[in-house]
N, CA, C, O and the ligand as a Tripos MOL2 file, in Angstrom:
@<TRIPOS>MOLECULE
protein
  233   231    59     0     0
PROTEIN
NO_CHARGES

@<TRIPOS>ATOM
      1 N          -5.5710   -7.1240  -21.2350 N.3       1 MET1
      2 CA         -5.4950   -6.0100  -20.2980 C.3       1 MET1
      3 C          -6.6640   -6.0630  -19.3090 C.2       1 MET1
      4 O          -7.8260   -6.0970  -19.7140 O.2       1 MET1
      5 N          -6.3550   -6.0710  -18.0410 N.am      2 VAL2
      6 CA         -7.3810   -6.1400  -16.9970 C.3       2 VAL2
      7 C          -8.2320   -4.8730  -17.0340 C.2       2 VAL2
      8 O          -7.7140   -3.7620  -17.1440 O.2       2 VAL2
      9 N          -9.5400   -5.0650  -16.9390 N.am      3 LYS3
     10 CA        -10.4660   -3.9270  -16.9690 C.3       3 LYS3
     11 C         -10.9260   -3.5910  -15.5510 C.2       3 LYS3
     12 O         -11.0500   -4.4630  -14.6920 O.2       3 LYS3
     13 N         -11.1690   -2.3220  -15.3420 N.am      4 GLU4
     14 CA        -11.7050   -1.9110  -14.0480 C.3       4 GLU4
     15 C         -13.1920   -1.6520  -14.1870 C.2       4 GLU4
     16 O         -13.6500   -1.1160  -15.1960 O.2       4 GLU4
     17 N         -13.9420   -2.0360  -13.1660 N.am      5 LYS5
     18 CA        -15.3750   -1.8320  -13.1970 C.3       5 LYS5
     19 C         -15.8320   -1.4020  -11.8150 C.2       5 LYS5
     20 O         -15.4860   -2.0240  -10.8110 O.2       5 LYS5
     21 N         -16.6140   -0.3320  -11.7740 N.am      6 LYS6
     22 CA        -17.1010    0.1440  -10.4810 C.3       6 LYS6
     23 C         -18.5090   -0.3590  -10.2350 C.2       6 LYS6
     24 O         -19.4210   -0.1020  -11.0220 O.2       6 LYS6
     25 N         -18.6770   -1.0730   -9.1440 N.am      7 ILE7
     26 CA        -19.9930   -1.5640   -8.7620 C.3       7 ILE7
     27 C         -20.2160   -1.2060   -7.3020 C.2       7 ILE7
     28 O         -19.4290   -1.5770   -6.4310 O.2       7 ILE7
     29 N         -21.2880   -0.4880   -7.0500 N.am      8 ASP8
     30 CA        -21.6120   -0.0760   -5.6770 C.3       8 ASP8
     31 C         -20.4150    0.5660   -4.9610 C.2       8 ASP8
     32 O         -20.0820    0.2050   -3.8320 O.2       8 ASP8
     33 N         -19.7920    1.5030   -5.6290 N.am      9 ASN9
     34 CA        -18.6460    2.2270   -5.0670 C.3       9 ASN9
     35 C         -17.4270    1.3620   -4.7890 C.2       9 ASN9
     36 O         -16.5040    1.7780   -4.0890 O.2       9 ASN9
     37 N         -17.4320    0.1660   -5.3380 N.am     10 GLN10
     38 CA        -16.2700   -0.6860   -5.1630 C.3      10 GLN10
     39 C         -15.6570   -0.9540   -6.5330 C.2      10 GLN10
     40 O         -16.3660   -1.2450   -7.4960 O.2      10 GLN10
     41 N         -14.3640   -0.8540   -6.6050 N.am     11 THR11
     42 CA        -13.6940   -1.1170   -7.8750 C.3      11 THR11
     43 C         -13.3340   -2.5870   -7.9620 C.2      11 THR11
     44 O         -12.6590   -3.1460   -7.0970 O.2      11 THR11
     45 N         -13.8120   -3.1940   -9.0460 N.am     12 LEU12
     46 CA        -13.4710   -4.5830   -9.2930 C.3      12 LEU12
     47 C         -12.5550   -4.6370  -10.4930 C.2      12 LEU12
     48 O         -12.5720   -3.7530  -11.3490 O.2      12 LEU12
     49 N         -11.7640   -5.6740  -10.5430 N.am     13 TYR13
     50 CA        -10.8600   -5.8650  -11.6690 C.3      13 TYR13
     51 C         -11.3240   -7.0750  -12.4510 C.2      13 TYR13
     52 O         -11.4730   -8.1720  -11.9130 O.2      13 TYR13
     53 N         -11.5530   -6.8440  -13.7470 N.am     14 LEU14
     54 CA        -12.1210   -7.8940  -14.5730 C.3      14 LEU14
     55 C         -11.1000   -8.4890  -15.5280 C.2      14 LEU14
     56 O         -10.3700   -7.7750  -16.2160 O.2      14 LEU14
     57 N         -11.0700   -9.7930  -15.5490 N.am     15 CYS15
     58 CA        -10.2930  -10.4960  -16.5600 C.3      15 CYS15
     59 C         -10.9410  -10.2060  -17.9060 C.2      15 CYS15
     60 O         -12.1520  -10.3650  -18.0560 O.2      15 CYS15
     61 N         -10.1440   -9.7790  -18.8930 N.am     16 SER16
     62 CA        -10.7300   -9.3900  -20.1780 C.3      16 SER16
     63 C         -11.1370  -10.5980  -21.0090 C.2      16 SER16
     64 O         -11.8440  -10.4560  -22.0060 O.2      16 SER16
     65 N         -10.6980  -11.7760  -20.6090 N.am     17 VAL17
     66 CA        -11.0380  -12.9810  -21.3760 C.3      17 VAL17
     67 C         -12.3480  -13.5910  -20.8750 C.2      17 VAL17
     68 O         -13.2950  -13.7400  -21.6470 O.2      17 VAL17
     69 N         -12.4090  -13.9410  -19.5990 N.am     18 CYS18
     70 CA        -13.6090  -14.5980  -19.0850 C.3      18 CYS18
     71 C         -14.5510  -13.6070  -18.3990 C.2      18 CYS18
     72 O         -15.7040  -13.9330  -18.1150 O.2      18 CYS18
     73 N         -14.0540  -12.3960  -18.1350 N.am     19 GLU19
     74 CA        -14.8520  -11.3170  -17.5480 C.3      19 GLU19
     75 C         -15.3310  -11.5760  -16.1260 C.2      19 GLU19
     76 O         -16.2950  -10.9630  -15.6680 O.2      19 GLU19
     77 N         -14.6670  -12.4670  -15.4450 N.am     20 LEU20
     78 CA        -14.9310  -12.6050  -14.0200 C.3      20 LEU20
     79 C         -14.2500  -11.4460  -13.3050 C.2      20 LEU20
     80 O         -13.2010  -10.9660  -13.7330 O.2      20 LEU20
     81 N         -14.8580  -11.0070  -12.2150 N.am     21 GLY21
     82 CA        -14.3160   -9.8570  -11.4990 C.3      21 GLY21
     83 C         -13.6680  -10.2470  -10.1910 C.2      21 GLY21
     84 O         -14.1270  -11.1510   -9.4920 O.2      21 GLY21
     85 N         -12.5800   -9.5420   -9.8680 N.am     22 TYR22
     86 CA        -11.8430   -9.7980   -8.6370 C.3      22 TYR22
     87 C         -11.6390   -8.5090   -7.8600 C.2      22 TYR22
     88 O         -11.6950   -7.4120   -8.4150 O.2      22 TYR22
     89 N         -11.4030   -8.6630   -6.5740 N.am     23 LEU23
     90 CA        -11.2090   -7.4870   -5.7270 C.3      23 LEU23
     91 C          -9.8230   -6.8750   -5.8820 C.2      23 LEU23
     92 O          -9.6160   -5.6980   -5.5860 O.2      23 LEU23
     93 N          -8.8820   -7.6790   -6.3440 N.am     24 ASP24
     94 CA         -7.5450   -7.1060   -6.5250 C.3      24 ASP24
     95 C          -7.0400   -7.3530   -7.9410 C.2      24 ASP24
     96 O          -7.3360   -8.3690   -8.5700 O.2      24 ASP24
     97 N          -6.2730   -6.3940   -8.4090 N.am     25 ARG25
     98 CA         -5.7740   -6.4240   -9.7780 C.3      25 ARG25
     99 C          -4.8620   -7.6190  -10.0200 C.2      25 ARG25
    100 O          -4.8460   -8.1970  -11.1070 O.2      25 ARG25
    101 N          -4.1170   -7.9710   -9.0050 N.am     26 GLU26
    102 CA         -3.1610   -9.0640   -9.1660 C.3      26 GLU26
    103 C          -3.8600  -10.3720   -9.5360 C.2      26 GLU26
    104 O          -3.3970  -11.1050  -10.4090 O.2      26 GLU26
    105 N          -4.9700  -10.6550   -8.8680 N.am     27 THR27
    106 CA         -5.6880  -11.8910   -9.1460 C.3      27 THR27
    107 C          -6.3210  -11.8510  -10.5330 C.2      27 THR27
    108 O          -6.3180  -12.8480  -11.2540 O.2      27 THR27
    109 N          -6.8610  -10.6980  -10.8980 N.am     28 ALA28
    110 CA         -7.4470  -10.5550  -12.2250 C.3      28 ALA28
    111 C          -6.3890  -10.7540  -13.3050 C.2      28 ALA28
    112 O          -6.6470  -11.3600  -14.3450 O.2      28 ALA28
    113 N          -5.2050  -10.2370  -13.0400 N.am     29 GLN29
    114 CA         -4.0940  -10.3830  -13.9700 C.3      29 GLN29
    115 C          -3.7130  -11.8520  -14.1370 C.2      29 GLN29
    116 O          -3.4620  -12.3260  -15.2460 O.2      29 GLN29
    117 N          -3.6760  -12.5530  -13.0170 N.am     30 LYS30
    118 CA         -3.3470  -13.9840  -13.0370 C.3      30 LYS30
    119 C          -4.3830  -14.7550  -13.8390 C.2      30 LYS30
    120 O          -4.0540  -15.6270  -14.6430 O.2      30 LYS30
    121 N          -5.6530  -14.4080  -13.5990 N.am     31 CYS31
    122 CA         -6.7420  -15.0700  -14.3110 C.3      31 CYS31
    123 C          -6.5930  -14.8360  -15.7990 C.2      31 CYS31
    124 O          -6.7140  -15.7610  -16.6020 O.2      31 CYS31
    125 N          -6.3320  -13.5970  -16.1580 N.am     32 GLU32
    126 CA         -6.2200  -13.2510  -17.5740 C.3      32 GLU32
    127 C          -5.0660  -13.9900  -18.2470 C.2      32 GLU32
    128 O          -5.2060  -14.5110  -19.3530 O.2      32 GLU32
    129 N          -3.9450  -14.0240  -17.5710 N.am     33 GLU33
    130 CA         -2.7950  -14.7370  -18.1330 C.3      33 GLU33
    131 C          -3.1240  -16.2070  -18.3180 C.2      33 GLU33
    132 O          -2.7830  -16.8120  -19.3350 O.2      33 GLU33
    133 N          -3.7950  -16.7740  -17.3210 N.am     34 TRP34
    134 CA         -4.1650  -18.1830  -17.3800 C.3      34 TRP34
    135 C          -5.1610  -18.4120  -18.5150 C.2      34 TRP34
    136 O          -5.0090  -19.3530  -19.2930 O.2      34 TRP34
    137 N          -6.1680  -17.5650  -18.6110 N.am     35 CYS35
    138 CA         -7.2060  -17.7110  -19.6350 C.3      35 CYS35
    139 C          -6.6150  -17.6190  -21.0310 C.2      35 CYS35
    140 O          -6.9830  -18.3860  -21.9210 O.2      35 CYS35
    141 N          -5.6910  -16.6720  -21.2210 N.am     36 LYS36
    142 CA         -5.0780  -16.4960  -22.5380 C.3      36 LYS36
    143 C          -4.2230  -17.6910  -22.9100 C.2      36 LYS36
    144 O          -4.2020  -18.1300  -24.0590 O.2      36 LYS36
    145 N          -3.5230  -18.2030  -21.9190 N.am     37 LYS37
    146 CA         -2.5800  -19.2810  -22.1610 C.3      37 LYS37
    147 C          -3.2760  -20.6010  -22.3900 C.2      37 LYS37
    148 O          -2.8950  -21.3630  -23.2790 O.2      37 LYS37
    149 N          -4.3050  -20.8820  -21.5880 N.am     38 THR38
    150 CA         -4.9110  -22.2060  -21.6230 C.3      38 THR38
    151 C          -6.2780  -22.2380  -22.2850 C.2      38 THR38
    152 O          -6.7460  -23.3050  -22.6800 O.2      38 THR38
    153 N          -6.9300  -21.0800  -22.4140 N.am     39 GLY39
    154 CA         -8.2650  -21.0470  -23.0140 C.3      39 GLY39
    155 C          -9.3460  -21.5300  -22.0580 C.2      39 GLY39
    156 O         -10.5150  -21.6290  -22.4290 O.2      39 GLY39
    157 N          -8.9480  -21.8310  -20.8230 N.am     40 THR40
    158 CA         -9.9330  -22.2160  -19.8180 C.3      40 THR40
    159 C          -9.6540  -21.4290  -18.5430 C.2      40 THR40
    160 O          -8.6340  -20.7500  -18.4290 O.2      40 THR40
    161 N         -10.5670  -21.5290  -17.5940 N.am     41 CYS41
    162 CA        -10.3490  -20.8510  -16.3330 C.3      41 CYS41
    163 C          -9.7550  -21.8180  -15.3260 C.2      41 CYS41
    164 O         -10.0480  -23.0140  -15.3460 O.2      41 CYS41
    165 N          -8.9260  -21.2940  -14.4560 N.am     42 SER42
    166 CA         -8.3700  -22.0960  -13.3840 C.3      42 SER42
    167 C          -9.2900  -22.0040  -12.1770 C.2      42 SER42
    168 O          -9.5960  -20.9100  -11.7030 O.2      42 SER42
    169 N          -9.7290  -23.1500  -11.6840 N.am     43 VAL43
    170 CA        -10.6230  -23.1710  -10.5230 C.3      43 VAL43
    171 C          -9.9530  -22.5000   -9.3290 C.2      43 VAL43
    172 O         -10.6000  -21.8010   -8.5490 O.2      43 VAL43
    173 N          -8.6650  -22.7230   -9.2020 N.am     44 GLU44
    174 CA         -7.9000  -22.0970   -8.1150 C.3      44 GLU44
    175 C          -8.0400  -20.5830   -8.1290 C.2      44 GLU44
    176 O          -8.0850  -19.9430   -7.0780 O.2      44 GLU44
    177 N          -8.1060  -20.0240   -9.3160 N.am     45 ILE45
    178 CA         -8.2130  -18.5700   -9.4430 C.3      45 ILE45
    179 C          -9.6740  -18.1330   -9.3980 C.2      45 ILE45
    180 O         -10.0120  -17.1750   -8.7020 O.2      45 ILE45
    181 N         -10.5310  -18.8180  -10.1250 N.am     46 THR46
    182 CA        -11.9120  -18.3510  -10.2410 C.3      46 THR46
    183 C         -12.7000  -18.4890   -8.9370 C.2      46 THR46
    184 O         -13.7410  -17.8510   -8.7730 O.2      46 THR46
    185 N         -12.2210  -19.3000   -8.0280 N.am     47 LYS47
    186 CA        -12.9280  -19.3820   -6.7460 C.3      47 LYS47
    187 C         -12.7940  -18.0910   -5.9510 C.2      47 LYS47
    188 O         -13.5270  -17.8600   -4.9890 O.2      47 LYS47
    189 N         -11.8460  -17.2530   -6.3650 N.am     48 LYS48
    190 CA        -11.6900  -15.9570   -5.7100 C.3      48 LYS48
    191 C         -12.5340  -14.8740   -6.3600 C.2      48 LYS48
    192 O         -12.5820  -13.7430   -5.8770 O.2      48 LYS48
    193 N         -13.1990  -15.2190   -7.4570 N.am     49 ALA49
    194 CA        -13.9790  -14.2200   -8.1760 C.3      49 ALA49
    195 C         -15.1530  -13.7440   -7.3360 C.2      49 ALA49
    196 O         -15.7800  -14.5260   -6.6220 O.2      49 ALA49
    197 N         -15.4430  -12.4510   -7.4320 N.am     50 VAL50
    198 CA        -16.5600  -11.8800   -6.6780 C.3      50 VAL50
    199 C         -17.6390  -11.3380   -7.6060 C.2      50 VAL50
    200 O         -18.7150  -10.9400   -7.1610 O.2      50 VAL50
    201 N         -17.3400  -11.3290   -8.8910 N.am     51 TYR51
    202 CA        -18.3090  -10.8090   -9.8550 C.3      51 TYR51
    203 C         -18.4050  -11.7660  -11.0350 C.2      51 TYR51
    204 O         -17.3960  -12.1750  -11.6080 O.2      51 TYR51
    205 N         -19.6400  -12.1130  -11.3850 N.am     52 PHE52
    206 CA        -19.8520  -13.0200  -12.4900 C.3      52 PHE52
    207 C         -20.7320  -12.3300  -13.5310 C.2      52 PHE52
    208 O         -21.8350  -11.8840  -13.2150 O.2      52 PHE52
    209 N         -20.2550  -12.2430  -14.7480 N.am     53 PRO53
    210 CA        -21.0500  -11.5800  -15.7840 C.3      53 PRO53
    211 C         -22.3020  -12.3990  -16.0980 C.2      53 PRO53
    212 O         -22.3450  -13.6140  -15.9070 O.2      53 PRO53
    213 N         -23.2980  -11.6990  -16.5780 N.am     54 ASP54
    214 CA        -24.5590  -12.3660  -16.8960 C.3      54 ASP54
    215 C         -24.9150  -12.0440  -18.3370 C.2      54 ASP54
    216 O         -25.0530  -10.8610  -18.6490 O.2      54 ASP54
    217 N         -25.0700  -12.9860  -19.2200 N.am     55 PRO55
    218 CA        -24.9620  -14.4190  -18.9310 C.3      55 PRO55
    219 C         -23.5130  -14.8440  -18.7680 C.2      55 PRO55
    220 O         -22.6170  -14.2750  -19.3910 O.2      55 PRO55
    221 N         -23.2890  -15.8400  -17.9340 N.am     56 PHE56
    222 CA        -21.9450  -16.3410  -17.7170 C.3      56 PHE56
    223 C         -21.4690  -17.0750  -18.9560 C.2      56 PHE56
    224 O         -22.0980  -18.0270  -19.4170 O.2      56 PHE56
    225 N         -20.3450  -16.6120  -19.4860 N.am     57 LYS57
    226 CA        -19.7790  -17.3090  -20.6390 C.3      57 LYS57
    227 C         -18.3450  -17.6810  -20.3650 C.2      57 LYS57
    228 O         -17.6090  -16.9690  -19.6830 O.2      57 LYS57
    229 N         -17.9760  -18.8010  -20.9050 N.am     58 LYS58
    230 CA        -16.6390  -19.2870  -20.6250 C.3      58 LYS58
    231 C         -15.6210  -18.6170  -21.5230 C.2      58 LYS58
    232 O         -14.4290  -18.9060  -21.4290 O.2      58 LYS58
    233 ZN        -10.1180  -15.1400  -16.7820 Zn       59 ZN59
@<TRIPOS>BOND
     1     1     2 1
     2     2     3 1
     3     3     4 2
     4     3     5 am
     5     5     6 1
     6     6     7 1
     7     7     8 2
     8     7     9 am
     9     9    10 1
    10    10    11 1
    11    11    12 2
    12    11    13 am
    13    13    14 1
    14    14    15 1
    15    15    16 2
    16    15    17 am
    17    17    18 1
    18    18    19 1
    19    19    20 2
    20    19    21 am
    21    21    22 1
    22    22    23 1
    23    23    24 2
    24    23    25 am
    25    25    26 1
    26    26    27 1
    27    27    28 2
    28    27    29 am
    29    29    30 1
    30    30    31 1
    31    31    32 2
    32    31    33 am
    33    33    34 1
    34    34    35 1
    35    35    36 2
    36    35    37 am
    37    37    38 1
    38    38    39 1
    39    39    40 2
    40    39    41 am
    41    41    42 1
    42    42    43 1
    43    43    44 2
    44    43    45 am
    45    45    46 1
    46    46    47 1
    47    47    48 2
    48    47    49 am
    49    49    50 1
    50    50    51 1
    51    51    52 2
    52    51    53 am
    53    53    54 1
    54    54    55 1
    55    55    56 2
    56    55    57 am
    57    57    58 1
    58    58    59 1
    59    59    60 2
    60    59    61 am
    61    61    62 1
    62    62    63 1
    63    63    64 2
    64    63    65 am
    65    65    66 1
    66    66    67 1
    67    67    68 2
    68    67    69 am
    69    69    70 1
    70    70    71 1
    71    71    72 2
    72    71    73 am
    73    73    74 1
    74    74    75 1
    75    75    76 2
    76    75    77 am
    77    77    78 1
    78    78    79 1
    79    79    80 2
    80    79    81 am
    81    81    82 1
    82    82    83 1
    83    83    84 2
    84    83    85 am
    85    85    86 1
    86    86    87 1
    87    87    88 2
    88    87    89 am
    89    89    90 1
    90    90    91 1
    91    91    92 2
    92    91    93 am
    93    93    94 1
    94    94    95 1
    95    95    96 2
    96    95    97 am
    97    97    98 1
    98    98    99 1
    99    99   100 2
   100    99   101 am
   101   101   102 1
   102   102   103 1
   103   103   104 2
   104   103   105 am
   105   105   106 1
   106   106   107 1
   107   107   108 2
   108   107   109 am
   109   109   110 1
   110   110   111 1
   111   111   112 2
   112   111   113 am
   113   113   114 1
   114   114   115 1
   115   115   116 2
   116   115   117 am
   117   117   118 1
   118   118   119 1
   119   119   120 2
   120   119   121 am
   121   121   122 1
   122   122   123 1
   123   123   124 2
   124   123   125 am
   125   125   126 1
   126   126   127 1
   127   127   128 2
   128   127   129 am
   129   129   130 1
   130   130   131 1
   131   131   132 2
   132   131   133 am
   133   133   134 1
   134   134   135 1
   135   135   136 2
   136   135   137 am
   137   137   138 1
   138   138   139 1
   139   139   140 2
   140   139   141 am
   141   141   142 1
   142   142   143 1
   143   143   144 2
   144   143   145 am
   145   145   146 1
   146   146   147 1
   147   147   148 2
   148   147   149 am
   149   149   150 1
   150   150   151 1
   151   151   152 2
   152   151   153 am
   153   153   154 1
   154   154   155 1
   155   155   156 2
   156   155   157 am
   157   157   158 1
   158   158   159 1
   159   159   160 2
   160   159   161 am
   161   161   162 1
   162   162   163 1
   163   163   164 2
   164   163   165 am
   165   165   166 1
   166   166   167 1
   167   167   168 2
   168   167   169 am
   169   169   170 1
   170   170   171 1
   171   171   172 2
   172   171   173 am
   173   173   174 1
   174   174   175 1
   175   175   176 2
   176   175   177 am
   177   177   178 1
   178   178   179 1
   179   179   180 2
   180   179   181 am
   181   181   182 1
   182   182   183 1
   183   183   184 2
   184   183   185 am
   185   185   186 1
   186   186   187 1
   187   187   188 2
   188   187   189 am
   189   189   190 1
   190   190   191 1
   191   191   192 2
   192   191   193 am
   193   193   194 1
   194   194   195 1
   195   195   196 2
   196   195   197 am
   197   197   198 1
   198   198   199 1
   199   199   200 2
   200   199   201 am
   201   201   202 1
   202   202   203 1
   203   203   204 2
   204   203   205 am
   205   205   206 1
   206   206   207 1
   207   207   208 2
   208   207   209 am
   209   209   210 1
   210   210   211 1
   211   211   212 2
   212   211   213 am
   213   213   214 1
   214   214   215 1
   215   215   216 2
   216   215   217 am
   217   217   218 1
   218   218   219 1
   219   219   220 2
   220   219   221 am
   221   221   222 1
   222   222   223 1
   223   223   224 2
   224   223   225 am
   225   225   226 1
   226   226   227 1
   227   227   228 2
   228   227   229 am
   229   229   230 1
   230   230   231 1
   231   231   232 2
@<TRIPOS>SUBSTRUCTURE
     1 MET1         2 RESIDUE 1 A MET
     2 VAL2         6 RESIDUE 1 A VAL
     3 LYS3        10 RESIDUE 1 A LYS
     4 GLU4        14 RESIDUE 1 A GLU
     5 LYS5        18 RESIDUE 1 A LYS
     6 LYS6        22 RESIDUE 1 A LYS
     7 ILE7        26 RESIDUE 1 A ILE
     8 ASP8        30 RESIDUE 1 A ASP
     9 ASN9        34 RESIDUE 1 A ASN
    10 GLN10       38 RESIDUE 1 A GLN
    11 THR11       42 RESIDUE 1 A THR
    12 LEU12       46 RESIDUE 1 A LEU
    13 TYR13       50 RESIDUE 1 A TYR
    14 LEU14       54 RESIDUE 1 A LEU
    15 CYS15       58 RESIDUE 1 A CYS
    16 SER16       62 RESIDUE 1 A SER
    17 VAL17       66 RESIDUE 1 A VAL
    18 CYS18       70 RESIDUE 1 A CYS
    19 GLU19       74 RESIDUE 1 A GLU
    20 LEU20       78 RESIDUE 1 A LEU
    21 GLY21       82 RESIDUE 1 A GLY
    22 TYR22       86 RESIDUE 1 A TYR
    23 LEU23       90 RESIDUE 1 A LEU
    24 ASP24       94 RESIDUE 1 A ASP
    25 ARG25       98 RESIDUE 1 A ARG
    26 GLU26      102 RESIDUE 1 A GLU
    27 THR27      106 RESIDUE 1 A THR
    28 ALA28      110 RESIDUE 1 A ALA
    29 GLN29      114 RESIDUE 1 A GLN
    30 LYS30      118 RESIDUE 1 A LYS
    31 CYS31      122 RESIDUE 1 A CYS
    32 GLU32      126 RESIDUE 1 A GLU
    33 GLU33      130 RESIDUE 1 A GLU
    34 TRP34      134 RESIDUE 1 A TRP
    35 CYS35      138 RESIDUE 1 A CYS
    36 LYS36      142 RESIDUE 1 A LYS
    37 LYS37      146 RESIDUE 1 A LYS
    38 THR38      150 RESIDUE 1 A THR
    39 GLY39      154 RESIDUE 1 A GLY
    40 THR40      158 RESIDUE 1 A THR
    41 CYS41      162 RESIDUE 1 A CYS
    42 SER42      166 RESIDUE 1 A SER
    43 VAL43      170 RESIDUE 1 A VAL
    44 GLU44      174 RESIDUE 1 A GLU
    45 ILE45      178 RESIDUE 1 A ILE
    46 THR46      182 RESIDUE 1 A THR
    47 LYS47      186 RESIDUE 1 A LYS
    48 LYS48      190 RESIDUE 1 A LYS
    49 ALA49      194 RESIDUE 1 A ALA
    50 VAL50      198 RESIDUE 1 A VAL
    51 TYR51      202 RESIDUE 1 A TYR
    52 PHE52      206 RESIDUE 1 A PHE
    53 PRO53      210 RESIDUE 1 A PRO
    54 ASP54      214 RESIDUE 1 A ASP
    55 PRO55      218 RESIDUE 1 A PRO
    56 PHE56      222 RESIDUE 1 A PHE
    57 LYS57      226 RESIDUE 1 A LYS
    58 LYS58      230 RESIDUE 1 A LYS
    59 ZN59       233 GROUP 0 **** ****
């Protein structure tokens, strides 16, 4: 389930698996589906990420 996170008055959507954040829910959803299915992140998707958790974990 995609998580919402508010940072600086902006709502980001976080993939619940890799916890990268995206500006739109659709992309976060895609990332999450990909992460669950493959256990890795898709570069095509993660290049759209705008938020990176610290420490970054795969
Ligand atoms: Zn992900």
